[in-house]
py3Dmol code that shows the C-alpha trace and the ligand (Angstrom):
import py3Dmol

protein = """\
ATOM      1  CA  UNK A   1       0.000   0.000   0.000  1.00  0.00           C
ATOM      2  CA  UNK A   2       1.164   3.535  -0.750  1.00  0.00           C
ATOM      3  CA  UNK A   3      -0.166   6.357   1.415  1.00  0.00           C
ATOM      4  CA  UNK A   4      -0.113  10.086   0.775  1.00  0.00           C
ATOM      5  CA  UNK A   5      -1.123  13.297   2.425  1.00  0.00           C
ATOM      6  CA  UNK A   6      -2.811  15.794   0.115  1.00  0.00           C
ATOM      7  CA  UNK A   7      -2.355  19.337   1.414  1.00  0.00           C
ATOM      8  CA  UNK A   8      -4.800  22.185   0.902  1.00  0.00           C
ATOM      9  CA  UNK A   9      -3.716  25.022  -1.372  1.00  0.00           C
ATOM     10  CA  UNK A  10      -4.158  28.632  -0.411  1.00  0.00           C
ATOM     11  CA  UNK A  11      -4.037  31.682  -2.657  1.00  0.00           C
ATOM     12  CA  UNK A  12      -2.343  34.329  -0.550  1.00  0.00           C
ATOM     13  CA  UNK A  13      -3.082  36.817  -3.275  1.00  0.00           C
ATOM     14  CA  UNK A  14      -5.169  36.498  -6.432  1.00  0.00           C
ATOM     15  CA  UNK A  15      -5.379  38.919  -9.317  1.00  0.00           C
ATOM     16  CA  UNK A  16      -7.827  38.103 -12.119  1.00  0.00           C
ATOM     17  CA  UNK A  17      -6.409  39.693 -15.271  1.00  0.00           C
ATOM     18  CA  UNK A  18      -9.405  39.030 -17.535  1.00  0.00           C
ATOM     19  CA  UNK A  19     -11.630  36.473 -19.248  1.00  0.00           C
ATOM     20  CA  UNK A  20     -10.174  34.173 -21.916  1.00  0.00           C
ATOM     21  CA  UNK A  21     -11.640  32.784 -25.122  1.00  0.00           C
ATOM     22  CA  UNK A  22     -11.777  29.277 -23.608  1.00  0.00           C
ATOM     23  CA  UNK A  23     -14.172  30.367 -20.846  1.00  0.00           C
ATOM     24  CA  UNK A  24     -11.493  30.441 -18.144  1.00  0.00           C
ATOM     25  CA  UNK A  25      -9.831  33.519 -16.664  1.00  0.00           C
ATOM     26  CA  UNK A  26      -6.233  34.643 -16.854  1.00  0.00           C
ATOM     27  CA  UNK A  27      -4.785  34.696 -13.330  1.00  0.00           C
ATOM     28  CA  UNK A  28      -1.797  35.844 -11.352  1.00  0.00           C
ATOM     29  CA  UNK A  29      -1.868  34.220  -7.928  1.00  0.00           C
ATOM     30  CA  UNK A  30       0.688  33.694  -5.188  1.00  0.00           C
ATOM     31  CA  UNK A  31      -0.236  30.251  -3.948  1.00  0.00           C
ATOM     32  CA  UNK A  32       1.086  28.114  -1.093  1.00  0.00           C
ATOM     33  CA  UNK A  33       0.548  24.628   0.301  1.00  0.00           C
ATOM     34  CA  UNK A  34      -0.607  24.523   3.921  1.00  0.00           C
ATOM     35  CA  UNK A  35      -0.255  21.691   6.424  1.00  0.00           C
ATOM     36  CA  UNK A  36      -3.830  21.831   7.771  1.00  0.00           C
ATOM     37  CA  UNK A  37      -6.334  20.802   6.654  1.00  0.00           C
ATOM     38  CA  UNK A  38      -5.161  17.870   4.556  1.00  0.00           C
ATOM     39  CA  UNK A  39      -6.744  14.750   3.093  1.00  0.00           C
ATOM     40  CA  UNK A  40      -5.188  11.287   3.282  1.00  0.00           C
ATOM     41  CA  UNK A  41      -5.116   8.725   0.502  1.00  0.00           C
ATOM     42  CA  UNK A  42      -4.230   5.022   0.452  1.00  0.00           C
ATOM     43  CA  UNK A  43      -3.536   3.324  -2.855  1.00  0.00           C
ATOM     44  CA  UNK A  44      -3.547  -0.478  -3.060  1.00  0.00           C
ATOM     45  CA  UNK A  45      -2.474  -2.196  -6.301  1.00  0.00           C
ATOM     46  CA  UNK A  46      -4.984  -4.682  -7.690  1.00  0.00           C
ATOM     47  CA  UNK A  47      -4.274  -7.579 -10.061  1.00  0.00           C
ATOM     48  CA  UNK A  48      -7.217  -6.730 -12.305  1.00  0.00           C
ATOM     49  CA  UNK A  49      -7.434  -3.482 -14.290  1.00  0.00           C
ATOM     50  CA  UNK A  50      -9.722  -0.645 -13.220  1.00  0.00           C
ATOM     51  CA  UNK A  51     -10.210   1.795 -10.366  1.00  0.00           C
ATOM     52  CA  UNK A  52     -12.256   1.477  -7.193  1.00  0.00           C
ATOM     53  CA  UNK A  53     -12.791   4.283  -4.688  1.00  0.00           C
ATOM     54  CA  UNK A  54     -13.913   4.411  -1.058  1.00  0.00           C
ATOM     55  CA  UNK A  55     -14.411   7.881   0.461  1.00  0.00           C
ATOM     56  CA  UNK A  56     -14.655   8.677   4.159  1.00  0.00           C
ATOM     57  CA  UNK A  57     -16.370  12.034   4.548  1.00  0.00           C
ATOM     58  CA  UNK A  58     -19.102  13.692   6.571  1.00  0.00           C
ATOM     59  CA  UNK A  59     -20.073  15.818   3.550  1.00  0.00           C
ATOM     60  CA  UNK A  60     -22.894  14.231   1.504  1.00  0.00           C
ATOM     61  CA  UNK A  61     -22.038  16.436  -1.481  1.00  0.00           C
ATOM     62  CA  UNK A  62     -18.575  14.929  -2.011  1.00  0.00           C
ATOM     63  CA  UNK A  63     -18.861  12.536  -4.978  1.00  0.00           C
ATOM     64  CA  UNK A  64     -17.896   8.965  -4.162  1.00  0.00           C
ATOM     65  CA  UNK A  65     -18.158   7.606  -7.718  1.00  0.00           C
ATOM     66  CA  UNK A  66     -16.466   8.195 -11.060  1.00  0.00           C
ATOM     67  CA  UNK A  67     -17.195  11.937 -10.723  1.00  0.00           C
ATOM     68  CA  UNK A  68     -14.667  12.217  -7.904  1.00  0.00           C
ATOM     69  CA  UNK A  69     -11.511  13.934  -9.204  1.00  0.00           C
ATOM     70  CA  UNK A  70      -9.279  11.343  -7.489  1.00  0.00           C
ATOM     71  CA  UNK A  71     -11.078   8.597  -9.396  1.00  0.00           C
ATOM     72  CA  UNK A  72     -10.740  10.521 -12.649  1.00  0.00           C
ATOM     73  CA  UNK A  73      -7.036  11.129 -11.982  1.00  0.00           C
ATOM     74  CA  UNK A  74      -6.463   7.420 -11.389  1.00  0.00           C
ATOM     75  CA  UNK A  75      -8.376   6.428 -14.525  1.00  0.00           C
ATOM     76  CA  UNK A  76      -6.478   8.972 -16.665  1.00  0.00           C
ATOM     77  CA  UNK A  77      -3.114   7.829 -15.292  1.00  0.00           C
ATOM     78  CA  UNK A  78      -3.794   4.118 -15.815  1.00  0.00           C
ATOM     79  CA  UNK A  79      -4.981   4.786 -19.341  1.00  0.00           C
ATOM     80  CA  UNK A  80      -1.987   6.970 -20.144  1.00  0.00           C
ATOM     81  CA  UNK A  81       0.411   4.277 -18.876  1.00  0.00           C
ATOM     82  CA  UNK A  82      -1.553   1.453 -20.542  1.00  0.00           C
ATOM     83  CA  UNK A  83      -1.376  -0.237 -17.140  1.00  0.00           C
ATOM     84  CA  UNK A  84      -2.391  -3.877 -16.925  1.00  0.00           C
ATOM     85  CA  UNK A  85      -3.013  -3.767 -13.184  1.00  0.00           C
ATOM     86  CA  UNK A  86      -5.631  -1.707 -11.350  1.00  0.00           C
ATOM     87  CA  UNK A  87      -5.835   0.237  -8.083  1.00  0.00           C
ATOM     88  CA  UNK A  88      -8.113   0.617  -5.091  1.00  0.00           C
ATOM     89  CA  UNK A  89      -8.237   4.137  -3.647  1.00  0.00           C
ATOM     90  CA  UNK A  90      -9.252   4.930  -0.101  1.00  0.00           C
ATOM     91  CA  UNK A  91      -9.682   8.649   0.525  1.00  0.00           C
ATOM     92  CA  UNK A  92     -10.298  10.381   3.846  1.00  0.00           C
ATOM     93  CA  UNK A  93     -11.619  13.911   3.310  1.00  0.00           C
ATOM     94  CA  UNK A  94     -10.728  16.681   5.749  1.00  0.00           C
ATOM     95  CA  UNK A  95     -10.372  19.643   3.365  1.00  0.00           C
ATOM     96  CA  UNK A  96     -13.834  21.224   3.207  1.00  0.00           C
ATOM     97  CA  UNK A  97     -15.451  21.417  -0.232  1.00  0.00           C
ATOM     98  CA  UNK A  98     -16.524  24.785  -1.621  1.00  0.00           C
ATOM     99  CA  UNK A  99     -14.073  26.645   0.609  1.00  0.00           C
ATOM    100  CA  UNK A 100     -11.574  27.687  -2.081  1.00  0.00           C
ATOM    101  CA  UNK A 101      -8.866  25.401  -0.689  1.00  0.00           C
ATOM    102  CA  UNK A 102      -8.452  23.098  -3.698  1.00  0.00           C
ATOM    103  CA  UNK A 103      -9.430  19.896  -1.892  1.00  0.00           C
ATOM    104  CA  UNK A 104     -10.468  17.925  -4.966  1.00  0.00           C
ATOM    105  CA  UNK A 105      -7.392  19.158  -6.838  1.00  0.00           C
ATOM    106  CA  UNK A 106      -5.137  18.083  -3.964  1.00  0.00           C
ATOM    107  CA  UNK A 107      -6.730  14.619  -4.006  1.00  0.00           C
ATOM    108  CA  UNK A 108      -6.199  14.337  -7.763  1.00  0.00           C
ATOM    109  CA  UNK A 109      -2.544  15.350  -7.422  1.00  0.00           C
ATOM    110  CA  UNK A 110      -2.003  12.868  -4.576  1.00  0.00           C
ATOM    111  CA  UNK A 111      -3.608  10.144  -6.662  1.00  0.00           C
ATOM    112  CA  UNK A 112      -1.304  10.809  -9.618  1.00  0.00           C
ATOM    113  CA  UNK A 113       1.806  10.670  -7.432  1.00  0.00           C
ATOM    114  CA  UNK A 114       0.787   7.778  -5.179  1.00  0.00           C
ATOM    115  CA  UNK A 115      -0.655   5.586  -7.942  1.00  0.00           C
ATOM    116  CA  UNK A 116       2.435   6.079 -10.096  1.00  0.00           C
ATOM    117  CA  UNK A 117       4.576   4.982  -7.156  1.00  0.00           C
ATOM    118  CA  UNK A 118       2.302   2.094  -6.113  1.00  0.00           C
ATOM    119  CA  UNK A 119       2.296   0.512  -9.584  1.00  0.00           C
ATOM    120  CA  UNK A 120       5.832   1.676 -10.506  1.00  0.00           C
ATOM    121  CA  UNK A 121       4.381   3.172 -13.693  1.00  0.00           C
ATOM    122  CA  UNK A 122       6.751   4.606 -16.260  1.00  0.00           C
ATOM    123  CA  UNK A 123       5.127   8.013 -16.516  1.00  0.00           C
ATOM    124  CA  UNK A 124       7.531  10.939 -16.342  1.00  0.00           C
ATOM    125  CA  UNK A 125       6.952  14.209 -14.485  1.00  0.00           C
ATOM    126  CA  UNK A 126       6.163  16.110 -17.692  1.00  0.00           C
ATOM    127  CA  UNK A 127       3.353  13.674 -18.527  1.00  0.00           C
ATOM    128  CA  UNK A 128       2.076  13.911 -14.951  1.00  0.00           C
ATOM    129  CA  UNK A 129       1.945  17.722 -15.365  1.00  0.00           C
ATOM    130  CA  UNK A 130      -0.091  17.307 -18.578  1.00  0.00           C
ATOM    131  CA  UNK A 131      -2.539  14.933 -16.925  1.00  0.00           C
ATOM    132  CA  UNK A 132      -2.833  17.346 -13.993  1.00  0.00           C
ATOM    133  CA  UNK A 133      -3.674  20.302 -16.262  1.00  0.00           C
ATOM    134  CA  UNK A 134      -6.369  18.246 -18.009  1.00  0.00           C
ATOM    135  CA  UNK A 135      -7.964  17.393 -14.660  1.00  0.00           C
ATOM    136  CA  UNK A 136      -8.322  20.979 -13.392  1.00  0.00           C
ATOM    137  CA  UNK A 137      -6.730  24.411 -13.148  1.00  0.00           C
ATOM    138  CA  UNK A 138      -5.349  23.870  -9.616  1.00  0.00           C
ATOM    139  CA  UNK A 139      -4.058  20.310 -10.025  1.00  0.00           C
ATOM    140  CA  UNK A 140      -0.647  21.283 -11.515  1.00  0.00           C
ATOM    141  CA  UNK A 141       0.080  23.468  -8.481  1.00  0.00           C
ATOM    142  CA  UNK A 142      -1.042  20.754  -6.055  1.00  0.00           C
ATOM    143  CA  UNK A 143       1.257  18.263  -7.784  1.00  0.00           C
ATOM    144  CA  UNK A 144       4.289  20.382  -6.893  1.00  0.00           C
ATOM    145  CA  UNK A 145       3.022  22.548  -4.056  1.00  0.00           C
ATOM    146  CA  UNK A 146       5.265  24.643  -1.851  1.00  0.00           C
ATOM    147  CA  UNK A 147       4.985  28.241  -2.977  1.00  0.00           C
ATOM    148  CA  UNK A 148       4.558  29.486  -6.532  1.00  0.00           C
ATOM    149  CA  UNK A 149       3.157  32.182  -8.734  1.00  0.00           C
ATOM    150  CA  UNK A 150       0.314  30.615 -10.721  1.00  0.00           C
ATOM    151  CA  UNK A 151      -0.383  32.211 -14.068  1.00  0.00           C
ATOM    152  CA  UNK A 152      -2.382  31.445 -17.195  1.00  0.00           C
ATOM    153  CA  UNK A 153      -5.369  29.345 -16.205  1.00  0.00           C
ATOM    154  CA  UNK A 154      -3.314  28.175 -13.229  1.00  0.00           C
ATOM    155  CA  UNK A 155      -1.017  25.744 -15.016  1.00  0.00           C
ATOM    156  CA  UNK A 156       1.952  28.097 -15.536  1.00  0.00           C
ATOM    157  CA  UNK A 157       3.962  27.834 -12.331  1.00  0.00           C
ATOM    158  CA  UNK A 158       6.957  29.820 -11.136  1.00  0.00           C
ATOM    159  CA  UNK A 159       8.320  28.420  -7.890  1.00  0.00           C
ATOM    160  CA  UNK A 160       9.231  31.046  -5.291  1.00  0.00           C
ATOM    161  CA  UNK A 161      11.325  30.921  -2.133  1.00  0.00           C
ATOM    162  CA  UNK A 162       9.228  31.276   0.978  1.00  0.00           C
ATOM    163  CA  UNK A 163      10.107  30.198   4.498  1.00  0.00           C
ATOM    164  CA  UNK A 164       8.275  27.125   5.764  1.00  0.00           C
ATOM    165  CA  UNK A 165       5.914  27.410   8.676  1.00  0.00           C
ATOM    166  CA  UNK A 166       4.499  30.869   7.867  1.00  0.00           C
ATOM    167  CA  UNK A 167       1.595  30.921  10.362  1.00  0.00           C
ATOM    168  CA  UNK A 168      -1.992  31.705   9.428  1.00  0.00           C
ATOM    169  CA  UNK A 169      -5.474  31.238  10.720  1.00  0.00           C
ATOM    170  CA  UNK A 170      -8.008  29.712   8.376  1.00  0.00           C
ATOM    171  CA  UNK A 171     -11.706  30.309   9.026  1.00  0.00           C
ATOM    172  CA  UNK A 172     -14.267  28.255   7.106  1.00  0.00           C
ATOM    173  CA  UNK A 173     -17.867  29.482   7.315  1.00  0.00           C
ATOM    174  CA  UNK A 174     -20.682  26.930   7.481  1.00  0.00           C
ATOM    175  CA  UNK A 175     -21.656  27.680   3.857  1.00  0.00           C
ATOM    176  CA  UNK A 176     -19.783  27.231   0.596  1.00  0.00           C
ATOM    177  CA  UNK A 177     -19.076  29.025  -2.679  1.00  0.00           C
ATOM    178  CA  UNK A 178     -19.424  27.559  -6.184  1.00  0.00           C
ATOM    179  CA  UNK A 179     -16.303  28.578  -8.123  1.00  0.00           C
ATOM    180  CA  UNK A 180     -18.001  29.004 -11.558  1.00  0.00           C
ATOM    181  CA  UNK A 181     -20.667  31.271  -9.999  1.00  0.00           C
ATOM    182  CA  UNK A 182     -18.004  33.494  -8.426  1.00  0.00           C
ATOM    183  CA  UNK A 183     -16.124  33.872 -11.731  1.00  0.00           C
ATOM    184  CA  UNK A 184     -19.425  34.623 -13.506  1.00  0.00           C
ATOM    185  CA  UNK A 185     -20.188  37.323 -10.929  1.00  0.00           C
ATOM    186  CA  UNK A 186     -16.710  38.777 -11.484  1.00  0.00           C
ATOM    187  CA  UNK A 187     -17.566  39.062 -15.217  1.00  0.00           C
ATOM    188  CA  UNK A 188     -21.020  40.524 -14.498  1.00  0.00           C
ATOM    189  CA  UNK A 189     -19.506  43.152 -12.172  1.00  0.00           C
ATOM    190  CA  UNK A 190     -17.219  44.268 -15.017  1.00  0.00           C
ATOM    191  CA  UNK A 191     -14.029  42.656 -13.721  1.00  0.00           C
ATOM    192  CA  UNK A 192     -13.426  44.418 -10.381  1.00  0.00           C
ATOM    193  CA  UNK A 193      -9.953  44.848  -8.892  1.00  0.00           C
ATOM    194  CA  UNK A 194     -10.310  44.394  -5.163  1.00  0.00           C
ATOM    195  CA  UNK A 195      -9.479  47.550  -3.277  1.00  0.00           C
ATOM    196  CA  UNK A 196      -9.132  45.759   0.069  1.00  0.00           C
ATOM    197  CA  UNK A 197      -5.480  45.210   0.801  1.00  0.00           C
ATOM    198  CA  UNK A 198      -4.271  43.159   3.736  1.00  0.00           C
ATOM    199  CA  UNK A 199      -0.686  43.608   5.006  1.00  0.00           C
ATOM    200  CA  UNK A 200       1.322  40.486   4.155  1.00  0.00           C
ATOM    201  CA  UNK A 201       3.023  38.462   6.889  1.00  0.00           C
ATOM    202  CA  UNK A 202       6.664  39.511   7.331  1.00  0.00           C
ATOM    203  CA  UNK A 203       7.929  36.334   5.621  1.00  0.00           C
ATOM    204  CA  UNK A 204       5.968  37.127   2.452  1.00  0.00           C
ATOM    205  CA  UNK A 205       6.497  40.903   2.347  1.00  0.00           C
ATOM    206  CA  UNK A 206       9.575  40.777   0.111  1.00  0.00           C
ATOM    207  CA  UNK A 207       7.522  39.014  -2.579  1.00  0.00           C
ATOM    208  CA  UNK A 208       4.337  40.942  -2.055  1.00  0.00           C
ATOM    209  CA  UNK A 209       3.730  43.689   0.520  1.00  0.00           C
ATOM    210  CA  UNK A 210      -0.063  43.362   0.491  1.00  0.00           C
ATOM    211  CA  UNK A 211      -2.468  40.487  -0.009  1.00  0.00           C
ATOM    212  CA  UNK A 212      -5.448  41.085  -2.246  1.00  0.00           C
ATOM    213  CA  UNK A 213      -8.075  38.878  -3.897  1.00  0.00           C
ATOM    214  CA  UNK A 214     -10.003  40.131  -6.932  1.00  0.00           C
ATOM    215  CA  UNK A 215     -12.581  37.355  -6.484  1.00  0.00           C
ATOM    216  CA  UNK A 216     -13.498  38.683  -3.038  1.00  0.00           C
ATOM    217  CA  UNK A 217     -15.886  41.465  -4.228  1.00  0.00           C
ATOM    218  CA  UNK A 218     -17.531  38.955  -6.584  1.00  0.00           C
ATOM    219  CA  UNK A 219     -17.887  36.232  -3.936  1.00  0.00           C
ATOM    220  CA  UNK A 220     -19.293  38.735  -1.432  1.00  0.00           C
ATOM    221  CA  UNK A 221     -21.964  39.697  -4.003  1.00  0.00           C
ATOM    222  CA  UNK A 222     -22.810  36.045  -4.722  1.00  0.00           C
ATOM    223  CA  UNK A 223     -23.211  35.389  -0.993  1.00  0.00           C
ATOM    224  CA  UNK A 224     -23.507  38.535   1.179  1.00  0.00           C
ATOM    225  CA  UNK A 225     -23.163  36.375   4.318  1.00  0.00           C
ATOM    226  CA  UNK A 226     -19.447  36.340   3.482  1.00  0.00           C
ATOM    227  CA  UNK A 227     -19.077  40.052   4.217  1.00  0.00           C
ATOM    228  CA  UNK A 228     -20.671  39.709   7.635  1.00  0.00           C
ATOM    229  CA  UNK A 229     -18.590  36.627   8.373  1.00  0.00           C
ATOM    230  CA  UNK A 230     -15.387  38.426   7.384  1.00  0.00           C
ATOM    231  CA  UNK A 231     -16.144  41.551   9.380  1.00  0.00           C
ATOM    232  CA  UNK A 232     -16.946  39.588  12.525  1.00  0.00           C
ATOM    233  CA  UNK A 233     -13.893  37.374  12.035  1.00  0.00           C
ATOM    234  CA  UNK A 234     -11.680  40.445  11.679  1.00  0.00           C
ATOM    235  CA  UNK A 235     -13.187  41.980  14.826  1.00  0.00           C
ATOM    236  CA  UNK A 236     -12.522  38.854  16.913  1.00  0.00           C
ATOM    237  CA  UNK A 237      -9.063  38.156  15.476  1.00  0.00           C
ATOM    238  CA  UNK A 238      -8.136  41.859  15.650  1.00  0.00           C
ATOM    239  CA  UNK A 239      -6.575  41.578  12.186  1.00  0.00           C
ATOM    240  CA  UNK A 240      -7.731  41.794   8.576  1.00  0.00           C
ATOM    241  CA  UNK A 241      -8.702  38.670   6.604  1.00  0.00           C
ATOM    242  CA  UNK A 242      -8.564  37.901   2.890  1.00  0.00           C
ATOM    243  CA  UNK A 243     -10.712  35.442   0.931  1.00  0.00           C
ATOM    244  CA  UNK A 244      -9.107  32.127  -0.077  1.00  0.00           C
ATOM    245  CA  UNK A 245      -9.466  31.562  -3.842  1.00  0.00           C
ATOM    246  CA  UNK A 246     -13.146  31.764  -4.797  1.00  0.00           C
ATOM    247  CA  UNK A 247     -14.179  31.288  -1.140  1.00  0.00           C
ATOM    248  CA  UNK A 248     -15.795  30.603   1.207  1.00  0.00           C
ATOM    249  CA  UNK A 249     -12.785  30.329   3.580  1.00  0.00           C
ATOM    250  CA  UNK A 250     -10.862  33.376   4.775  1.00  0.00           C
ATOM    251  CA  UNK A 251      -7.253  33.521   5.837  1.00  0.00           C
ATOM    252  CA  UNK A 252      -5.962  35.750   8.619  1.00  0.00           C
ATOM    253  CA  UNK A 253      -2.195  36.259   8.444  1.00  0.00           C
ATOM    254  CA  UNK A 254      -0.653  36.304  11.935  1.00  0.00           C
ATOM    255  CA  UNK A 255       2.914  37.023  12.958  1.00  0.00           C
ATOM    256  CA  UNK A 256       3.160  34.784  15.969  1.00  0.00           C
ATOM    257  CA  UNK A 257       2.256  31.112  15.687  1.00  0.00           C
ATOM    258  CA  UNK A 258       2.080  30.794  19.485  1.00  0.00           C
ATOM    259  CA  UNK A 259      -1.033  32.949  19.627  1.00  0.00           C
ATOM    260  CA  UNK A 260      -2.850  30.783  17.085  1.00  0.00           C
ATOM    261  CA  UNK A 261      -4.611  28.110  19.150  1.00  0.00           C
ATOM    262  CA  UNK A 262      -6.195  30.656  21.526  1.00  0.00           C
ATOM    263  CA  UNK A 263      -7.445  32.850  18.701  1.00  0.00           C
ATOM    264  CA  UNK A 264      -8.682  29.766  16.836  1.00  0.00           C
ATOM    265  CA  UNK A 265     -10.738  28.582  19.799  1.00  0.00           C
ATOM    266  CA  UNK A 266     -12.210  32.023  20.433  1.00  0.00           C
ATOM    267  CA  UNK A 267     -13.125  32.600  16.792  1.00  0.00           C
ATOM    268  CA  UNK A 268     -14.597  29.134  16.292  1.00  0.00           C
ATOM    269  CA  UNK A 269     -16.729  29.442  19.436  1.00  0.00           C
ATOM    270  CA  UNK A 270     -18.099  32.801  18.302  1.00  0.00           C
ATOM    271  CA  UNK A 271     -18.998  31.626  14.789  1.00  0.00           C
ATOM    272  CA  UNK A 272     -19.682  27.930  15.012  1.00  0.00           C
ATOM    273  CA  UNK A 273     -17.226  27.820  12.116  1.00  0.00           C
ATOM    274  CA  UNK A 274     -14.197  25.651  11.524  1.00  0.00           C
ATOM    275  CA  UNK A 275     -11.148  27.696  12.480  1.00  0.00           C
ATOM    276  CA  UNK A 276      -7.833  26.024  11.856  1.00  0.00           C
ATOM    277  CA  UNK A 277      -4.363  27.216  12.797  1.00  0.00           C
ATOM    278  CA  UNK A 278      -2.162  26.354   9.847  1.00  0.00           C
ATOM    279  CA  UNK A 279       1.218  27.095   8.277  1.00  0.00           C
ATOM    280  CA  UNK A 280       2.977  26.756   4.943  1.00  0.00           C
ATOM    281  CA  UNK A 281       4.586  23.415   3.985  1.00  0.00           C
ATOM    282  CA  UNK A 282       7.138  22.585   1.305  1.00  0.00           C
ATOM    283  CA  UNK A 283       5.032  20.469  -1.040  1.00  0.00           C
ATOM    284  CA  UNK A 284       1.504  19.653  -2.107  1.00  0.00           C
ATOM    285  CA  UNK A 285       1.662  15.880  -1.688  1.00  0.00           C
ATOM    286  CA  UNK A 286       3.742  13.852   0.720  1.00  0.00           C
ATOM    287  CA  UNK A 287       4.131  10.100   0.380  1.00  0.00           C
ATOM    288  CA  UNK A 288       4.467   8.246   3.667  1.00  0.00           C
TER     289      UNK A 288
END
"""
ligand_1 = """\
21
C5P
O -10.339 24.106 -13.892
P -11.427 23.886 -12.909
O -12.375 22.792 -13.336
O -10.954 23.675 -11.509
O -12.266 25.227 -12.876
C -13.530 25.311 -12.270
C -14.238 26.565 -12.778
O -13.594 27.725 -12.273
C -14.238 26.732 -14.273
O -15.330 26.063 -14.850
C -14.345 28.226 -14.431
O -15.694 28.634 -14.267
C -13.570 28.757 -13.245
N -12.169 29.109 -13.540
C -11.899 30.196 -14.349
N -10.594 30.541 -14.598
C -9.582 29.847 -14.038
C -9.839 28.749 -13.200
C -11.151 28.407 -12.965
O -12.828 30.848 -14.865
N -8.319 30.233 -14.288
"""
view = py3Dmol.view(width=600, height=400)
view.addModel(protein, "pdb")
view.setStyle({"model": 0}, {"cartoon": {"style": "trace"}})
view.addModel(ligand_1, "xyz")
view.setStyle({"model": 1}, {"stick": {}})
view.zoomTo()
view.show()
């Protein structure tokens, strides 16, 4: 059996440069992998071809069939490698769906890496990158992880140096955002540039002095509960927050990791929301 941890991805800053002819949007995003939350994946080789998937989740909306991106990643990889064997996937979900944290993309990336290792498939990294880009805009980043500028649709990656363990607080409201709806709202609003700028943590300031997310005004129009959630979160944490990707999670940069658990408990009690102390990690997938 091969096991992997699939780490959530977090856009520290997200500029949407404009719509593209293919229906996607041109992006420039500083994106990092974070240690919490993460999903776990076990891959067991099978003598017969094909993919099976078991999902442990408390979210009834997470697909457990061939629609699941981990399943689709496994099927695409086996087909690409013309594999004669099959695999059984067992996925434990902890990254909330619809939070803008790339959970499905992280699972797909972990599947590509763990299944290649489990079956010793002769698929090189370049082919894995291609498969990742076909599966979704965030999968190429999750495959590598760490810290990178994401450009294009998300598949053009420029790795950047960032210290590990940059502390943050992640707050996930008890409602979710649909990514396509948020991008559509961004179009309908005429392509807003967010004017809300959040001072970057000291470790990030040399790359980017302020964090900003152009999808935030769009997401807060799609679901006005987000604005209230953010304002109350900021009041309790005593610091500004910025939306993660297309939402619904917000990130609060903090300078001192030691203060995190206390703030997390206070904020989660006030909101009934999941509040997770987290920090940057060096990759998107870790085999164990
Ligand atoms: O690529 P992925 O399937 O993850 O994208 C989900 C949706 O997010 C797309 O259907 C599109 O509406 C939106 N999207 C976008 N531009 C991007 C990435 C995603 O418009 N660069």
